[in-house]
C-alpha positions as CSV (number, residue, x, y, z in Angstrom):
1,I,-5.2,-21.2,-0.2
2,I,-5.8,-17.5,-0.1
3,L,-2.2,-16.7,0.8
4,E,-1.0,-19.0,-2.0
5,L,-3.3,-17.3,-4.5
6,L,-2.1,-13.8,-3.4
7,S,1.5,-14.9,-4.0
8,K,0.8,-15.6,-7.7
9,P,1.7,-12.9,-10.2
10,E,-1.1,-14.1,-12.4
11,L,-3.6,-12.6,-10.0
12,Y,-2.0,-9.2,-10.2
13,N,-1.7,-9.4,-14.0
14,L,-5.4,-10.2,-14.3
15,I,-6.3,-7.2,-12.0
16,F,-3.9,-5.0,-14.0
17,F,-5.4,-6.1,-17.4
18,I,-9.0,-5.6,-16.3
19,T,-8.3,-2.2,-14.7
20,T,-6.1,-1.0,-17.6
21,Y,-8.8,-2.0,-20.1
22,L,-11.4,0.0,-18.2
23,V,-9.3,3.1,-17.7
24,L,-8.0,3.2,-21.3
25,K,-11.5,2.6,-22.7
26,K,-12.8,5.5,-20.6
27,L,-9.9,7.8,-21.5
28,F,-9.7,6.9,-25.2
29,N,-11.6,4.0,-26.8
30,V,-11.9,0.2,-26.9
31,Q,-9.5,-0.2,-29.8
32,L,-6.7,1.6,-28.1
33,A,-7.2,-0.3,-24.9
34,I,-7.0,-3.7,-26.8
35,I,-4.0,-2.6,-28.8
36,F,-2.1,-1.5,-25.7
37,L,-2.9,-4.7,-23.8
38,L,-1.9,-6.8,-26.8
39,I,1.5,-5.0,-27.0
40,W,1.9,-5.3,-23.3
41,S,1.1,-9.0,-23.2
42,V,3.7,-9.9,-25.9
43,S,6.5,-7.6,-24.8
44,P,9.5,-9.8,-23.9
45,N,10.6,-7.4,-21.1
46,I,7.2,-7.4,-19.5
47,I,6.9,-11.2,-19.8
48,T,10.3,-11.6,-18.1
49,I,9.2,-9.3,-15.2
50,D,5.7,-10.7,-14.8
51,I,6.7,-14.3,-14.1
52,I,8.0,-13.6,-10.6
53,S,6.1,-12.0,-7.8
54,W,8.1,-9.0,-6.7
55,N,7.5,-5.4,-5.6
56,P,7.9,-3.6,-9.0
57,L,5.2,-5.9,-10.5
58,L,2.6,-3.8,-8.6
59,V,3.8,-0.4,-9.8
60,P,1.9,-0.4,-13.1
61,L,-1.3,-1.5,-11.3
62,I,-1.0,1.3,-8.8
63,V,-0.4,3.9,-11.5
64,I,-3.5,2.6,-13.4
65,L,-5.6,2.7,-10.1
66,M,-4.4,6.3,-9.7
67,W,-5.7,7.2,-13.2
68,L,-9.0,5.5,-12.3
69,V,-9.3,7.6,-9.1
70,V,-8.5,10.8,-11.1
71,L,-11.2,9.9,-13.7
72,T,-14.0,8.7,-11.4
73,V,-13.8,9.9,-7.8
74,N,-14.7,13.4,-6.9
75,R,-15.3,13.7,-3.1
76,W,-12.4,11.7,-1.7
77,Q,-10.0,12.1,-4.6
78,A,-7.0,13.7,-2.9
79,F,-7.2,11.2,0.0
80,L,-7.5,8.2,-2.2
81,L,-4.6,9.4,-4.4
82,G,-2.6,9.9,-1.2
83,I,-3.3,6.3,0.0
84,L,-2.4,4.9,-3.5
85,A,0.8,7.0,-3.5
86,G,1.7,5.9,0.0
87,I,1.1,2.2,-0.9
88,G,3.1,2.7,-4.1
89,I,6.1,4.4,-2.3
90,N,5.9,1.6,0.3
91,I,6.1,-1.0,-2.5
92,H,8.7,0.6,-4.6
93,F,10.4,4.0,-4.2
94,Q,10.1,4.9,-7.9
95,L,6.5,6.0,-7.3
96,F,8.0,8.9,-5.4
97,L,8.8,10.4,-8.8
98,M,5.1,10.8,-9.4
99,M,4.7,13.2,-6.5
100,P,5.2,16.4,-8.5
101,F,2.6,15.3,-11.0
102,L,0.0,14.4,-8.4
103,L,0.6,17.5,-6.4
104,G,0.4,19.6,-9.6
105,Y,-2.9,18.0,-10.5
106,L,-4.3,18.5,-7.0
107,F,-3.3,22.2,-6.8
108,F,-3.5,23.5,-10.3
109,Y,-6.5,21.6,-11.5
110,K,-8.5,21.2,-8.3
111,K,-7.3,24.5,-6.7
112,R,-8.2,23.7,-3.1
113,L,-5.9,23.9,-0.1
114,N,-7.6,21.2,1.9
115,N,-6.4,18.8,-0.8
116,L,-2.9,19.0,0.6
117,F,-4.1,17.9,4.1
118,S,-6.2,15.0,2.6
119,F,-3.3,13.9,0.3
120,I,-0.7,13.9,3.0
121,S,-3.1,12.1,5.4
122,G,-3.6,9.5,2.7
123,I,0.2,9.1,2.2
124,I,0.8,8.6,5.9
125,I,-1.8,5.9,6.5
126,P,0.1,3.1,4.6
127,F,3.3,4.0,6.5
128,I,1.8,3.5,9.9
129,P,2.9,-0.1,10.2
130,L,6.5,0.9,9.2
131,I,6.4,3.8,11.7
132,I,5.2,1.5,14.5
133,F,8.0,-1.0,13.6
134,D,10.6,1.7,13.8
135,L,9.3,2.9,17.2
136,R,9.5,-0.6,18.6
137,H,13.0,-1.3,17.1
138,Q,15.0,1.8,18.0
139,F,14.4,3.4,14.5
140,L,16.2,0.7,12.7
141,N,14.8,1.6,9.2
142,L,15.3,5.3,9.7
143,H,18.9,4.8,10.7
144,Q,19.5,2.6,7.7
145,F,17.9,5.1,5.4
146,I,20.0,8.0,6.7
147,K,23.2,5.8,6.6
148,M,22.4,5.0,3.0
149,F,22.8,8.6,2.0
150,L,25.6,9.7,4.4
151,N,27.8,6.6,4.1
152,P,26.6,4.3,1.3
153,S,29.6,1.9,1.5
154,K,28.7,0.9,5.1
155,V,25.0,0.0,4.4
156,K,24.5,-3.7,4.4
157,M,22.0,-4.5,1.7
158,F,21.7,-8.3,2.0
């Protein structure tokens, strides 16, 4: 029953709505949070995407969780942002585009060098299962990743 529940996009949407409401209420006000969620909930593009459980569905939730960490956490902030970034990049590569902003925030706003070590450590942790898989299977994913850039016509996608 738990696995069946976790495969439903409605669960992710519920978590996204609650988290987004809390973050936007904290950042701005209740009215803006409600208006944003109303627009989000009736947008045809979002409705089309949200009916299937697939990796990009989780990207907005991870971005909102990053905002929540930035707003609330002080002590473990760089590490938690690293874990969320690692999970996000593992889920969908588009979160890699957020790296300059996260690094800029950690270095220019927080101004501590140990943030780099904490952030990178956090990013590595979600990749540990992938690294172990590659070590056990003759670096299959790494070879495919390199092949994708060196010779894209020979990469078998499906």
